[in-house]
Biopython code that builds the backbone (N, CA, C, O; Angstrom):
import numpy as np
from Bio.PDB.StructureBuilder import StructureBuilder

atoms = [
    (1, "MET", "N", (-48.365, 47.931, 3.607)),
    (1, "MET", "CA", (-47.748, 47.042, 4.254)),
    (1, "MET", "C", (-48.201, 45.446, 4.232)),
    (1, "MET", "O", (-49.266, 44.972, 4.628)),
    (2, "THR", "N", (-47.141, 44.811, 3.687)),
    (2, "THR", "CA", (-47.442, 43.416, 4.060)),
    (2, "THR", "C", (-48.105, 42.808, 5.297)),
    (2, "THR", "O", (-48.357, 43.364, 6.367)),
    (3, "SER", "N", (-48.382, 41.265, 4.835)),
    (3, "SER", "CA", (-48.834, 40.995, 6.165)),
    (3, "SER", "C", (-47.038, 40.467, 7.036)),
    (3, "SER", "O", (-46.488, 40.461, 8.137)),
    (4, "SER", "N", (-46.800, 40.118, 5.660)),
    (4, "SER", "CA", (-44.874, 39.682, 6.587)),
    (4, "SER", "C", (-44.527, 40.244, 7.479)),
    (4, "SER", "O", (-44.039, 39.770, 8.504)),
    (5, "ALA", "N", (-44.845, 41.993, 7.073)),
    (5, "ALA", "CA", (-44.727, 43.533, 7.678)),
    (5, "ALA", "C", (-45.124, 43.190, 9.373)),
    (5, "ALA", "O", (-44.571, 42.994, 10.455)),
    (6, "ILE", "N", (-45.983, 43.242, 8.978)),
    (6, "ILE", "CA", (-47.396, 43.390, 10.235)),
    (6, "ILE", "C", (-46.924, 42.045, 11.066)),
    (6, "ILE", "O", (-46.895, 42.180, 12.289)),
    (7, "ARG", "N", (-46.710, 41.313, 10.758)),
    (7, "ARG", "CA", (-46.450, 39.882, 11.509)),
    (7, "ARG", "C", (-45.259, 40.558, 12.413)),
    (7, "ARG", "O", (-45.275, 40.973, 13.572)),
    (8, "SER", "N", (-44.135, 40.500, 11.345)),
    (8, "SER", "CA", (-42.681, 40.647, 12.334)),
    (8, "SER", "C", (-42.877, 41.864, 12.923)),
    (8, "SER", "O", (-41.833, 42.211, 13.475)),
    (9, "GLY", "N", (-44.022, 42.912, 13.089)),
    (9, "GLY", "CA", (-43.775, 44.200, 14.214)),
    (9, "GLY", "C", (-44.330, 43.488, 15.512)),
    (9, "GLY", "O", (-44.015, 44.079, 16.544)),
    (10, "GLY", "N", (-45.135, 42.273, 15.694)),
    (10, "GLY", "CA", (-45.367, 41.748, 16.910)),
    (10, "GLY", "C", (-44.635, 40.792, 17.171)),
    (10, "GLY", "O", (-45.351, 40.027, 17.817)),
    (11, "ILE", "N", (-43.970, 40.497, 17.103)),
    (11, "ILE", "CA", (-42.112, 39.258, 17.315)),
    (11, "ILE", "C", (-41.265, 40.385, 17.512)),
    (11, "ILE", "O", (-40.795, 41.240, 16.762)),
    (12, "SER", "N", (-41.168, 40.020, 19.388)),
    (12, "SER", "CA", (-39.469, 40.749, 19.898)),
    (12, "SER", "C", (-38.587, 40.541, 19.543)),
    (12, "SER", "O", (-38.171, 39.418, 19.829)),
    (13, "GLY", "N", (-37.656, 41.461, 18.666)),
    (13, "GLY", "CA", (-36.900, 41.171, 17.694)),
    (13, "GLY", "C", (-36.850, 41.017, 16.760)),
    (13, "GLY", "O", (-35.685, 41.174, 16.395)),
    (14, "ALA", "N", (-37.619, 40.704, 15.808)),
    (14, "ALA", "CA", (-37.657, 41.174, 14.183)),
    (14, "ALA", "C", (-37.106, 42.137, 13.459)),
    (14, "ALA", "O", (-36.853, 43.339, 13.530)),
    (15, "GLN", "N", (-36.979, 41.074, 12.612)),
    (15, "GLN", "CA", (-36.415, 42.593, 11.998)),
    (15, "GLN", "C", (-37.309, 42.320, 10.446)),
    (15, "GLN", "O", (-37.982, 41.289, 10.443)),
    (16, "PHE", "N", (-37.333, 42.883, 9.597)),
    (16, "PHE", "CA", (-38.441, 42.576, 8.310)),
    (16, "PHE", "C", (-37.613, 43.305, 7.847)),
    (16, "PHE", "O", (-37.252, 44.423, 8.212)),
    (17, "ALA", "N", (-37.097, 42.295, 6.521)),
    (17, "ALA", "CA", (-36.252, 43.557, 5.073)),
    (17, "ALA", "C", (-36.961, 42.491, 3.887)),
    (17, "ALA", "O", (-37.389, 41.337, 3.864)),
    (18, "VAL", "N", (-36.770, 43.832, 2.773)),
    (18, "VAL", "CA", (-37.545, 43.704, 1.706)),
    (18, "VAL", "C", (-36.359, 43.749, 0.381)),
    (18, "VAL", "O", (-35.896, 44.776, -0.117)),
    (19, "LEU", "N", (-35.952, 41.958, -0.108)),
    (19, "LEU", "CA", (-34.637, 42.358, -1.984)),
    (19, "LEU", "C", (-35.154, 42.238, -2.119)),
    (19, "LEU", "O", (-35.867, 41.271, -1.850)),
    (20, "GLU", "N", (-35.428, 43.786, -3.108)),
    (20, "GLU", "CA", (-36.779, 44.184, -4.187)),
    (20, "GLU", "C", (-36.646, 42.951, -6.121)),
    (20, "GLU", "O", (-35.543, 43.287, -6.552)),
    (21, "GLU", "N", (-36.804, 42.680, -6.389)),
    (21, "GLU", "CA", (-36.636, 41.732, -7.157)),
    (21, "GLU", "C", (-36.106, 40.265, -7.323)),
    (21, "GLU", "O", (-35.495, 39.660, -8.204)),
    (22, "THR", "N", (-36.577, 39.981, -6.166)),
    (22, "THR", "CA", (-36.715, 38.633, -6.212)),
    (22, "THR", "C", (-37.580, 37.504, -5.664)),
    (22, "THR", "O", (-38.790, 37.497, -5.440)),
    (23, "GLY", "N", (-37.006, 36.908, -5.563)),
    (23, "GLY", "CA", (-38.597, 35.057, -5.618)),
    (23, "GLY", "C", (-38.541, 34.130, -4.200)),
    (23, "GLY", "O", (-38.550, 34.625, -3.073)),
    (24, "HIS", "N", (-38.505, 33.225, -4.385)),
    (24, "HIS", "CA", (-38.787, 32.461, -3.414)),
    (24, "HIS", "C", (-37.082, 32.365, -2.706)),
    (24, "HIS", "O", (-36.734, 32.072, -1.562)),
    (25, "LEU", "N", (-36.411, 32.677, -3.700)),
    (25, "LEU", "CA", (-34.411, 31.913, -3.210)),
    (25, "LEU", "C", (-34.389, 32.775, -3.655)),
    (25, "LEU", "O", (-34.301, 32.739, -4.883)),
    (26, "ALA", "N", (-34.485, 34.839, -2.617)),
    (26, "ALA", "CA", (-32.812, 35.303, -2.447)),
    (26, "ALA", "C", (-32.087, 35.159, -1.894)),
    (26, "ALA", "O", (-31.536, 36.260, -1.862)),
    (27, "TYR", "N", (-31.438, 34.383, -1.193)),
    (27, "TYR", "CA", (-30.135, 33.382, -1.561)),
    (27, "TYR", "C", (-29.723, 33.454, -2.533)),
    (27, "TYR", "O", (-28.757, 34.172, -2.789)),
    (28, "VAL", "N", (-30.404, 32.642, -3.486)),
    (28, "VAL", "CA", (-29.433, 32.342, -5.016)),
    (28, "VAL", "C", (-29.872, 33.622, -5.417)),
    (28, "VAL", "O", (-29.149, 34.382, -4.772)),
    (29, "GLU", "N", (-30.652, 34.321, -6.121)),
    (29, "GLU", "CA", (-30.983, 35.952, -7.046)),
    (29, "GLU", "C", (-30.187, 36.475, -5.970)),
    (29, "GLU", "O", (-29.033, 36.048, -5.961)),
    (30, "ARG", "N", (-30.366, 36.948, -5.440)),
    (30, "ARG", "CA", (-29.532, 37.891, -4.295)),
    (30, "ARG", "C", (-28.571, 37.390, -3.556)),
    (30, "ARG", "O", (-28.640, 38.177, -2.612)),
    (31, "PRO", "N", (-27.501, 36.470, -3.213)),
    (31, "PRO", "CA", (-26.855, 35.941, -2.324)),
    (31, "PRO", "C", (-26.020, 37.560, -1.601)),
    (31, "PRO", "O", (-26.323, 37.859, -0.446)),
    (32, "GLU", "N", (-25.439, 38.089, -2.054)),
    (32, "GLU", "CA", (-24.868, 39.573, -1.334)),
    (32, "GLU", "C", (-25.615, 40.063, 0.029)),
    (32, "GLU", "O", (-25.593, 39.763, 1.223)),
    (33, "GLU", "N", (-26.403, 41.143, -0.969)),
    (33, "GLU", "CA", (-27.697, 41.275, 0.243)),
    (33, "GLU", "C", (-28.695, 40.131, 0.967)),
    (33, "GLU", "O", (-29.746, 40.192, 1.604)),
    (34, "PHE", "N", (-28.005, 39.307, 0.627)),
    (34, "PHE", "CA", (-29.651, 38.747, 1.781)),
    (34, "PHE", "C", (-27.988, 37.995, 2.681)),
    (34, "PHE", "O", (-28.100, 37.801, 3.891)),
    (35, "ALA", "N", (-27.069, 37.761, 2.234)),
    (35, "ALA", "CA", (-25.768, 37.736, 2.841)),
    (35, "ALA", "C", (-25.703, 38.695, 4.142)),
    (35, "ALA", "O", (-25.618, 38.048, 5.186)),
    (36, "ALA", "N", (-25.732, 40.567, 4.357)),
    (36, "ALA", "CA", (-25.331, 41.641, 4.885)),
    (36, "ALA", "C", (-26.864, 41.711, 5.396)),
    (36, "ALA", "O", (-27.117, 42.673, 6.122)),
    (37, "ALA", "N", (-28.056, 40.698, 5.071)),
    (37, "ALA", "CA", (-28.972, 41.231, 5.630)),
    (37, "ALA", "C", (-28.926, 40.280, 7.066)),
    (37, "ALA", "O", (-28.633, 40.773, 8.155)),
    (38, "VAL", "N", (-29.380, 38.353, 6.807)),
    (38, "VAL", "CA", (-29.262, 37.887, 7.685)),
    (38, "VAL", "C", (-27.886, 38.176, 8.323)),
    (38, "VAL", "O", (-27.927, 37.651, 9.435)),
    (39, "THR", "N", (-27.145, 38.541, 8.209)),
    (39, "THR", "CA", (-25.376, 38.209, 8.940)),
    (39, "THR", "C", (-25.629, 39.974, 10.194)),
    (39, "THR", "O", (-25.161, 40.087, 11.327)),
    (40, "GLY", "N", (-26.423, 40.973, 9.488)),
    (40, "GLY", "CA", (-26.848, 42.348, 10.252)),
    (40, "GLY", "C", (-27.836, 41.651, 11.078)),
    (40, "GLY", "O", (-27.792, 42.007, 12.255)),
    (41, "PHE", "N", (-28.786, 40.686, 10.781)),
    (41, "PHE", "CA", (-29.296, 40.540, 11.539)),
    (41, "PHE", "C", (-28.518, 40.061, 13.338)),
    (41, "PHE", "O", (-28.443, 40.392, 14.521)),
    (42, "VAL", "N", (-28.097, 39.044, 12.287)),
    (42, "VAL", "CA", (-27.593, 37.903, 14.009)),
    (42, "VAL", "C", (-26.383, 38.872, 14.791)),
    (42, "VAL", "O", (-26.392, 38.897, 16.022)),
    (43, "ALA", "N", (-25.569, 39.495, 14.194)),
    (43, "ALA", "CA", (-24.932, 40.141, 14.440)),
    (43, "ALA", "C", (-25.991, 41.438, 15.946)),
    (43, "ALA", "O", (-25.853, 42.078, 16.988)),
    (44, "GLY", "N", (-26.491, 41.220, 15.385)),
    (44, "GLY", "CA", (-27.341, 42.701, 16.231)),
    (44, "GLY", "C", (-27.641, 42.220, 17.788)),
    (44, "GLY", "O", (-27.706, 41.059, 18.193)),
    (45, "PRO", "N", (-27.780, 43.247, 18.423)),
    (45, "PRO", "CA", (-28.423, 43.077, 19.432)),
    (45, "PRO", "C", (-29.276, 41.928, 20.074)),
    (45, "PRO", "O", (-30.472, 41.820, 19.803)),
    (46, "ALA", "N", (-28.496, 40.889, 21.115)),
    (46, "ALA", "CA", (-29.096, 39.824, 21.857)),
    (46, "ALA", "C", (-30.444, 40.458, 22.372)),
    (46, "ALA", "O", (-30.309, 41.619, 22.760)),
    (47, "VAL", "N", (-31.678, 39.954, 22.454)),
    (47, "VAL", "CA", (-32.862, 40.132, 22.792)),
    (47, "VAL", "C", (-33.548, 39.198, 23.491)),
    (47, "VAL", "O", (-34.129, 38.278, 22.915)),
    (48, "SER", "N", (-33.549, 39.407, 25.377)),
    (48, "SER", "CA", (-33.900, 38.711, 25.879)),
    (48, "SER", "C", (-34.977, 37.640, 25.456)),
    (48, "SER", "O", (-35.661, 37.996, 24.496)),
    (49, "THR", "N", (-35.331, 36.105, 26.106)),
    (49, "THR", "CA", (-36.117, 35.762, 25.594)),
    (49, "THR", "C", (-37.150, 35.920, 27.073)),
    (49, "THR", "O", (-38.349, 36.173, 27.185)),
    (50, "GLY", "N", (-36.133, 35.661, 28.041)),
    (50, "GLY", "CA", (-36.606, 34.957, 29.453)),
    (50, "GLY", "C", (-36.449, 33.257, 29.697)),
    (50, "GLY", "O", (-36.686, 32.505, 30.643)),
    (51, "HIS", "N", (-36.063, 33.134, 28.692)),
    (51, "HIS", "CA", (-35.401, 31.919, 28.996)),
    (51, "HIS", "C", (-33.856, 31.467, 28.842)),
    (51, "HIS", "O", (-33.162, 32.065, 28.019)),
    (52, "ALA", "N", (-33.289, 30.398, 29.637)),
    (52, "ALA", "CA", (-31.915, 29.814, 29.972)),
    (52, "ALA", "C", (-31.454, 29.429, 28.832)),
    (52, "ALA", "O", (-32.428, 28.996, 28.217)),
    (53, "LEU", "N", (-30.233, 29.307, 27.993)),
    (53, "LEU", "CA", (-29.876, 28.987, 27.210)),
    (53, "LEU", "C", (-29.226, 27.642, 27.397)),
    (53, "LEU", "O", (-28.698, 27.073, 26.441)),
]
sb = StructureBuilder()
sb.init_structure("model")
sb.init_model(0)
sb.init_chain("A")
sb.init_seg("    ")
for serial, (resi, resn, name, xyz) in enumerate(atoms, 1):
    if name == "N":
        sb.init_residue(resn, " ", resi, " ")
    sb.init_atom(name, np.array(xyz, "f"), 0.0, 1.0, " ", f" {name:<3s}", serial, name[0])
structure = sb.get_structure()
């Protein structure tokens, strides 16, 4: 397990995604997969932080 996966486990509402065979520019190298991961996260259930918006 990577340190990123471990850290995401301690953040309420966090999701961990791996885009295989990408470097630091996943949004350039695999734009469709990146967009799907981000869209899925944003469209997911809202997590209450206890703070008013």
